[in-house]
N, C-alpha and C positions, 0 to 999 in steps of 0.2 A: 710509462704511461699505461693506465688501465683502460680496458675496453669495456667498461660497464655501460649498460644501456641507460641512456638519458631520456627522461620523459620531457617532452616539450609541449606546452599547451599554448594555443593561440587564443586571442581574445574571442574569436568565433566559437571555439570549443567551449570556452568558459560561458559564453552567452547561451549556447545550446544546453549545456548542463544546468545552468540556472533556470532556464525555461522549463526543462523537464522536471526539475525539483519543484518549481512553482505549481505545475500541473499535478504532480503527485501529492503535494501538501494540500492543495484544494480538494482533491479526491479523498484524502485521508480525513479531512474535517467535514466533508459534505455527505459522504456515503452513510446511509443509516445503519444502525446496529440492531440486529434482531434480538429481542428480549422477551421475557415472559414474566408474568406476575400471578401469584396465587391470590384469588379474590374470594372472600366469603359471600356466598349468594343468599344464604338464609341463616337465621339464628337457630341455635340448637335449643331444645327444650329439656328442662330437668324438673320432673315432678316428684322426685324422691324415689318412687318405685319404678318410674319409666324415664329413660333418658334417650333423647333423639339427638344425634350428633349434627352439628351444623354442616351444611353442604358447601363445598368449596369448588372453585373452577379455576383452571389454569388458562389464563388469557395470554395469547401471543400478540406482540405488537412490535413496531419498529420506532426507533427514536434516534435523535442526533447523538453522535458520540460525545462523551465528556472528554476533558483535556487529556486525562491519562490514557484513554483508549486511542485518541488521535495520535498521541506521542508514541504509543506502542506500534501503531500502524506505520508511522514515519520511521521508526527504528529499523524495521525490516524493509519497507518499500523504498526508502530513500537510497540507501547504499545499493540495493538491487537495481534500481532504475539508473543510477549513475554508471554502474558496471555495464549494464546493457547498452546504455547510450555510448559509452566509450568503446565498447566492442563493435558497435555498428559504425561509428566514426572511423575506427581503426581499419575495419574491413573495407570501407569506402576508400580510404587513403591507400590501402594496399592494392585494390583493384585499379585505381587511377594510376598509381606509380608503375604497376605491371604493364598496363596498356602503353605507357610512354616509353618503356625500356625494351619492349619486344622489337625484333628487327622487322622492317617493313617487308611486305610481300611474302609469298610462300611457294 
């Protein structure tokens, strides 16, 4: 008989993980993306002997993420959030089991 560690998941754990993933997915699709755009503010002039370059301006703005950006966010935030959630649940389980196995009094 092997003494390999078995992972047991309860329905409550599954529900907590799915809730965390739903919150993370919502955040990944709703948080704006900082972006910039170069905009030409005036036309240039060219008189043959004299040329004046057009003026450009870099405008910063925020926008909703496109599907690929949301997917990239989920690619790192999803597994990280599940790992953190399972670590917290495991810690709570360990603390609760330790409290029940300690001898009474002192």
